[in-house]
Backbone as JSON Lines, residues from 0, in Angstrom:
{"i":0,"aa":"M","n":[0.81,-1.19,0.0],"ca":[0.0,0.0,0.0],"c":[0.86,1.26,0.0]}
{"i":1,"aa":"E","n":[1.96,1.21,0.72],"ca":[2.85,2.36,0.74],"c":[3.43,2.64,-0.64]}
{"i":2,"aa":"F","n":[3.54,1.62,-1.46],"ca":[4.05,1.76,-2.82],"c":[3.16,2.68,-3.65]}
{"i":3,"aa":"L","n":[1.84,2.55,-3.5],"ca":[0.89,3.4,-4.22],"c":[1.01,4.86,-3.78]}
{"i":4,"aa":"Y","n":[1.2,5.07,-2.49],"ca":[1.35,6.45,-2.02],"c":[2.66,7.08,-2.53]}
{"i":5,"aa":"A","n":[3.68,6.26,-2.7],"ca":[4.96,6.75,-3.19],"c":[4.87,7.16,-4.66]}
{"i":6,"aa":"L","n":[4.04,6.47,-5.44],"ca":[3.88,6.8,-6.86],"c":[3.0,8.03,-7.07]}
{"i":7,"aa":"A","n":[2.14,8.33,-6.13],"ca":[1.25,9.48,-6.26],"c":[2.06,10.77,-6.19]}
{"i":8,"aa":"A","n":[1.63,11.79,-6.94],"ca":[2.33,13.07,-6.97],"c":[2.15,13.78,-5.64]}
{"i":9,"aa":"P","n":[3.19,14.43,-5.17],"ca":[3.05,15.19,-3.93],"c":[2.08,16.34,-4.1]}
{"i":10,"aa":"E","n":[1.45,16.72,-3.02],"ca":[0.48,17.81,-3.09],"c":[1.18,19.13,-3.38]}
{"i":11,"aa":"G","n":[0.54,19.97,-4.17],"ca":[1.07,21.28,-4.48],"c":[1.96,21.31,-5.72]}
{"i":12,"aa":"Q","n":[2.32,20.2,-6.28],"ca":[3.17,20.19,-7.46],"c":[2.43,19.7,-8.7]}
{"i":13,"aa":"G","n":[1.16,19.57,-8.63],"ca":[0.41,19.01,-9.75],"c":[0.09,20.0,-10.85]}
{"i":14,"aa":"G","n":[0.26,21.28,-10.67],"ca":[-0.15,22.33,-11.59],"c":[0.02,21.98,-13.07]}
{"i":15,"aa":"G","n":[-1.04,21.77,-13.75],"ca":[-0.97,21.42,-15.17],"c":[-2.17,21.99,-15.87]}
{"i":16,"aa":"G","n":[-2.57,21.33,-16.9],"ca":[-3.74,21.76,-17.64],"c":[-3.49,23.03,-18.42]}
{"i":17,"aa":"F","n":[-4.46,23.93,-18.4],"ca":[-4.4,25.15,-19.21],"c":[-3.33,26.11,-18.7]}
{"i":18,"aa":"A","n":[-3.08,26.11,-17.4],"ca":[-2.1,27.05,-16.84],"c":[-0.71,26.82,-17.41]}
{"i":19,"aa":"A","n":[-0.39,25.6,-17.77],"ca":[0.93,25.3,-18.33],"c":[1.06,25.86,-19.75]}
{"i":20,"aa":"F","n":[-0.04,25.96,-20.49],"ca":[-0.02,26.45,-21.87],"c":[-0.3,27.95,-21.98]}
{"i":21,"aa":"L","n":[-0.64,28.59,-20.89],"ca":[-1.0,30.01,-20.92],"c":[0.13,30.89,-21.46]}
{"i":22,"aa":"P","n":[1.38,30.75,-21.04],"ca":[2.43,31.59,-21.63],"c":[2.57,31.39,-23.15]}
{"i":23,"aa":"F","n":[2.48,30.17,-23.62],"ca":[2.56,29.89,-25.05],"c":[1.41,30.56,-25.8]}
{"i":24,"aa":"V","n":[0.22,30.49,-25.27],"ca":[-0.95,31.12,-25.89],"c":[-0.78,32.64,-25.94]}
{"i":25,"aa":"L","n":[-0.27,33.23,-24.87],"ca":[-0.06,34.68,-24.84],"c":[1.01,35.11,-25.84]}
{"i":26,"aa":"I","n":[2.09,34.35,-25.97],"ca":[3.14,34.67,-26.94],"c":[2.59,34.6,-28.36]}
{"i":27,"aa":"M","n":[1.8,33.58,-28.66],"ca":[1.21,33.45,-29.99],"c":[0.25,34.61,-30.29]}
{"i":28,"aa":"A","n":[-0.5,35.06,-29.28],"ca":[-1.41,36.18,-29.48],"c":[-0.63,37.46,-29.78]}
{"i":29,"aa":"V","n":[0.46,37.69,-29.07],"ca":[1.29,38.87,-29.31],"c":[1.88,38.82,-30.72]}
{"i":30,"aa":"I","n":[2.4,37.67,-31.13],"ca":[2.96,37.52,-32.47],"c":[1.9,37.79,-33.52]}
{"i":31,"aa":"Y","n":[0.69,37.29,-33.31],"ca":[-0.38,37.5,-34.29],"c":[-0.7,38.99,-34.43]}
{"i":32,"aa":"F","n":[-0.89,39.69,-33.3],"ca":[-1.33,41.09,-33.38],"c":[-0.22,42.06,-33.76]}
{"i":33,"aa":"L","n":[1.05,41.7,-33.51],"ca":[2.13,42.62,-33.84],"c":[2.8,42.32,-35.17]}
{"i":34,"aa":"M","n":[2.7,41.09,-35.68],"ca":[3.42,40.74,-36.9],"c":[2.51,40.24,-38.02]}
{"i":35,"aa":"I","n":[1.73,39.25,-37.76],"ca":[0.96,38.59,-38.81],"c":[-0.19,39.46,-39.31]}
{"i":36,"aa":"R","n":[-0.96,40.02,-38.41],"ca":[-2.13,40.81,-38.81],"c":[-1.76,42.06,-39.61]}
{"i":37,"aa":"P","n":[-0.78,42.86,-39.18],"ca":[-0.42,44.03,-40.0],"c":[0.12,43.66,-41.38]}
{"i":38,"aa":"Q","n":[0.9,42.57,-41.46],"ca":[1.44,42.15,-42.75],"c":[0.33,41.72,-43.69]}
{"i":39,"aa":"S","n":[-0.64,40.97,-43.2],"ca":[-1.74,40.54,-44.07],"c":[-2.6,41.73,-44.49]}
{"i":40,"aa":"K","n":[-2.7,42.74,-43.63],"ca":[-3.45,43.94,-43.98],"c":[-2.74,44.69,-45.12]}
{"i":41,"aa":"R","n":[-1.39,44.81,-45.04],"ca":[-0.64,45.47,-46.11],"c":[-0.76,44.7,-47.43]}
{"i":42,"aa":"Q","n":[-0.71,43.37,-47.35],"ca":[-0.84,42.56,-48.56],"c":[-2.2,42.75,-49.19]}
{"i":43,"aa":"K","n":[-3.23,42.82,-48.38],"ca":[-4.59,43.02,-48.9],"c":[-4.72,44.39,-49.58]}
{"i":44,"aa":"E","n":[-4.15,45.43,-48.96],"ca":[-4.2,46.76,-49.55],"c":[-3.44,46.81,-50.87]}
{"i":45,"aa":"K","n":[-2.27,46.16,-50.95],"ca":[-1.5,46.15,-52.19],"c":[-2.23,45.39,-53.28]}
{"i":46,"aa":"R","n":[-2.83,44.24,-52.94],"ca":[-3.59,43.47,-53.93],"c":[-4.75,44.29,-54.46]}
{"i":47,"aa":"Q","n":[-5.42,45.02,-53.58],"ca":[-6.54,45.86,-53.99],"c":[-6.06,46.99,-54.91]}
{"i":48,"aa":"M","n":[-4.9,47.59,-54.56],"ca":[-4.35,48.66,-55.39],"c":[-3.99,48.14,-56.77]}
{"i":49,"aa":"L","n":[-3.38,46.95,-56.85],"ca":[-3.0,46.39,-58.14],"c":[-4.23,46.05,-58.99]}
{"i":50,"aa":"E","n":[-5.3,45.61,-58.36],"ca":[-6.53,45.3,-59.1],"c":[-7.19,46.56,-59.65]}
{"i":51,"aa":"N","n":[-6.99,47.69,-58.98],"ca":[-7.66,48.94,-59.37],"c":[-6.81,49.86,-60.23]}
{"i":52,"aa":"I","n":[-5.63,49.4,-60.66],"ca":[-4.79,50.23,-61.54],"c":[-5.48,50.4,-62.88]}
{"i":53,"aa":"K","n":[-5.46,51.64,-63.36],"ca":[-6.1,51.93,-64.65],"c":[-5.17,52.79,-65.48]}
{"i":54,"aa":"K","n":[-5.52,52.96,-66.71],"ca":[-4.73,53.76,-67.65],"c":[-4.63,55.19,-67.14]}
{"i":55,"aa":"G","n":[-3.41,55.73,-67.18],"ca":[-3.18,57.1,-66.74],"c":[-2.65,57.22,-65.32]}
{"i":56,"aa":"D","n":[-2.71,56.16,-64.53],"ca":[-2.19,56.21,-63.16],"c":[-0.67,56.33,-63.18]}
{"i":57,"aa":"R","n":[-0.12,57.16,-62.31],"ca":[1.34,57.28,-62.17],"c":[1.78,56.27,-61.13]}
{"i":58,"aa":"V","n":[2.73,55.4,-61.49],"ca":[3.17,54.32,-60.62],"c":[4.7,54.29,-60.52]}
{"i":59,"aa":"I","n":[5.18,53.56,-59.52],"ca":[6.6,53.3,-59.35],"c":[6.77,51.79,-59.25]}
{"i":60,"aa":"T","n":[7.74,51.26,-59.99],"ca":[7.99,49.82,-59.93],"c":[8.91,49.49,-58.75]}
{"i":61,"aa":"I","n":[9.05,48.22,-58.46],"ca":[9.94,47.79,-57.39],"c":[11.37,48.21,-57.69]}
{"i":62,"aa":"G","n":[11.74,48.25,-58.96],"ca":[13.07,48.68,-59.35],"c":[13.28,50.18,-59.3]}
{"i":63,"aa":"G","n":[12.25,50.96,-59.03],"ca":[12.37,52.4,-58.91],"c":[12.05,53.17,-60.18]}
{"i":64,"aa":"I","n":[11.49,52.52,-61.19],"ca":[11.16,53.2,-62.44],"c":[9.81,53.91,-62.28]}
{"i":65,"aa":"H","n":[9.81,55.2,-62.61],"ca":[8.59,56.0,-62.55],"c":[7.96,56.04,-63.94]}
{"i":66,"aa":"G","n":[6.66,55.93,-64.0],"ca":[5.97,56.01,-65.28],"c":[4.48,56.07,-65.09]}
{"i":67,"aa":"S","n":[3.78,56.25,-66.19],"ca":[2.32,56.25,-66.14],"c":[1.82,55.04,-66.94]}
{"i":68,"aa":"V","n":[0.72,54.49,-66.5],"ca":[0.17,53.3,-67.14],"c":[-0.38,53.68,-68.5]}
{"i":69,"aa":"A","n":[0.16,53.05,-69.55],"ca":[-0.3,53.31,-70.91],"c":[-1.28,52.25,-71.37]}
{"i":70,"aa":"G","n":[-1.25,51.1,-70.74],"ca":[-2.15,50.03,-71.12],"c":[-1.94,48.8,-70.26]}
{"i":71,"aa":"I","n":[-2.88,47.86,-70.38],"ca":[-2.81,46.6,-69.63],"c":[-3.03,45.48,-70.62]}
{"i":72,"aa":"K","n":[-2.16,44.43,-70.55],"ca":[-2.24,43.31,-71.48],"c":[-2.41,41.99,-70.73]}
{"i":73,"aa":"N","n":[-2.59,40.93,-71.51],"ca":[-2.65,39.54,-71.0],"c":[-3.59,39.38,-69.81]}
{"i":74,"aa":"N","n":[-4.81,39.78,-69.99],"ca":[-5.85,39.64,-68.96],"c":[-5.46,40.3,-67.65]}
{"i":75,"aa":"G","n":[-4.78,41.43,-67.72],"ca":[-4.44,42.18,-66.53],"c":[-3.18,41.75,-65.83]}
{"i":76,"aa":"K","n":[-2.37,40.88,-66.43],"ca":[-1.15,40.42,-65.78],"c":[0.06,41.26,-66.14]}
{"i":77,"aa":"V","n":[0.02,41.96,-67.26],"ca":[1.15,42.75,-67.76],"c":[0.71,44.19,-67.93]}
{"i":78,"aa":"V","n":[1.58,45.13,-67.52],"ca":[1.26,46.55,-67.61],"c":[2.29,47.22,-68.52]}
{"i":79,"aa":"V","n":[1.81,48.07,-69.41],"ca":[2.7,48.86,-70.26],"c":[2.83,50.23,-69.62]}
{"i":80,"aa":"L","n":[4.09,50.6,-69.29],"ca":[4.35,51.88,-68.66],"c":[4.96,52.85,-69.66]}
{"i":81,"aa":"K","n":[4.45,54.06,-69.68],"ca":[5.02,55.1,-70.51],"c":[6.02,55.85,-69.64]}
{"i":82,"aa":"V","n":[7.31,55.69,-69.97],"ca":[8.37,56.29,-69.18],"c":[8.74,57.67,-69.73]}
{"i":83,"aa":"D","n":[8.75,57.79,-71.05],"ca":[9.1,59.04,-71.72],"c":[8.17,59.19,-72.93]}
{"i":84,"aa":"K","n":[8.33,60.26,-73.69],"ca":[7.45,60.47,-74.84],"c":[7.46,59.3,-75.81]}
{"i":85,"aa":"N","n":[8.62,58.79,-76.13],"ca":[8.72,57.72,-77.11],"c":[9.19,56.4,-76.51]}
{"i":86,"aa":"M","n":[9.06,56.24,-75.21],"ca":[9.57,55.03,-74.58],"c":[8.52,54.38,-73.69]}
{"i":87,"aa":"N","n":[8.13,53.18,-74.07],"ca":[7.21,52.38,-73.27],"c":[7.95,51.12,-72.81]}
{"i":88,"aa":"I","n":[7.69,50.68,-71.59],"ca":[8.25,49.42,-71.13],"c":[7.11,48.54,-70.65]}
{"i":89,"aa":"T","n":[7.33,47.25,-70.71],"ca":[6.34,46.28,-70.29],"c":[6.84,45.6,-69.02]}
{"i":90,"aa":"V","n":[6.03,45.59,-67.97],"ca":[6.4,44.96,-66.71],"c":[5.24,44.1,-66.21]}
{"i":91,"aa":"N","n":[5.57,43.13,-65.4],"ca":[4.51,42.36,-64.74],"c":[3.8,43.25,-63.74]}
{"i":92,"aa":"K","n":[2.54,42.99,-63.53],"ca":[1.77,43.79,-62.6],"c":[2.32,43.64,-61.18]}
{"i":93,"aa":"S","n":[2.88,42.48,-60.87],"ca":[3.42,42.26,-59.53],"c":[4.69,43.07,-59.28]}
{"i":94,"aa":"A","n":[5.3,43.64,-60.33],"ca":[6.51,44.45,-60.18],"c":[6.19,45.9,-59.83]}
{"i":95,"aa":"I","n":[4.94,46.25,-59.7],"ca":[4.56,47.62,-59.36],"c":[4.52,47.74,-57.84]}
{"i":96,"aa":"A","n":[5.3,48.7,-57.31],"ca":[5.36,48.91,-55.87],"c":[4.14,49.68,-55.37]}
{"i":97,"aa":"G","n":[3.66,50.62,-56.18],"ca":[2.5,51.38,-55.76],"c":[2.3,52.62,-56.6]}
{"i":98,"aa":"L","n":[1.3,53.39,-56.23],"ca":[1.04,54.65,-56.9],"c":[2.11,55.66,-56.53]}
{"i":99,"aa":"A","n":[2.4,56.59,-57.4],"ca":[3.55,57.48,-57.26],"c":[3.57,58.24,-55.93]}
{"i":100,"aa":"G","n":[2.47,58.69,-55.43],"ca":[2.47,59.47,-54.2],"c":[2.46,58.65,-52.93]}
{"i":101,"aa":"N","n":[2.25,57.34,-53.03],"ca":[2.05,56.52,-51.84],"c":[3.14,55.5,-51.58]}
{"i":102,"aa":"V","n":[4.26,55.56,-52.28],"ca":[5.29,54.53,-52.17],"c":[6.33,54.93,-51.14]}
{"i":103,"aa":"T","n":[6.69,53.99,-50.25],"ca":[7.75,54.21,-49.28],"c":[8.97,53.39,-49.69]}
{"i":104,"aa":"E","n":[10.07,53.58,-48.99],"ca":[11.3,52.82,-49.26],"c":[11.07,51.33,-49.06]}
{"i":105,"aa":"E","n":[10.26,50.98,-48.08],"ca":[9.97,49.57,-47.79],"c":[9.22,48.89,-48.94]}
{"i":106,"aa":"D","n":[8.4,49.65,-49.65],"ca":[7.61,49.09,-50.74],"c":[8.46,48.71,-51.94]}
{"i":107,"aa":"T","n":[9.59,49.37,-52.12],"ca":[10.4,49.11,-53.3],"c":[11.37,47.95,-53.12]}
{"i":108,"aa":"Q","n":[11.36,47.32,-51.95],"ca":[12.21,46.15,-51.73],"c":[11.52,44.93,-52.29]}
{"i":109,"aa":"V","n":[12.3,44.04,-52.89],"ca":[11.75,42.84,-53.51],"c":[11.27,41.89,-52.42]}
{"i":110,"aa":"E","n":[10.04,41.39,-52.58],"ca":[9.47,40.46,-51.62],"c":[9.66,39.04,-52.15]}
{"i":111,"aa":"A","n":[9.98,38.12,-51.25],"ca":[10.12,36.72,-51.63],"c":[8.74,36.14,-51.87]}
{"i":112,"aa":"Q","n":[8.56,35.53,-53.02],"ca":[7.27,34.93,-53.35],"c":[7.42,33.43,-53.31]}
{"i":113,"aa":"A","n":[6.48,32.78,-52.64],"ca":[6.53,31.32,-52.53],"c":[5.81,30.68,-53.67]}
């Protein structure tokens, strides 16, 4: 009988259950609200901006090229930019960092795409 009492956990040291996972849950909540949520919000805004690009908009590419949209080709995947009077360039829509007045230094950095 004493063997069973020896195997039983001593009183006061049993603390388990949800209390053991509480720090992990709090860390994950902080990571979500400080890192994941703002990043997904920026991605959503950029996707919306790219969908709403139209002819005549002044844009800046990720490479830093300034131009105005002269046309859109291939079902909206390719954009023709007018850089100068007689110079047009063709870029992928994903290479556009943003509209000319709204681009920051962070926007012109190349993002890794999976």
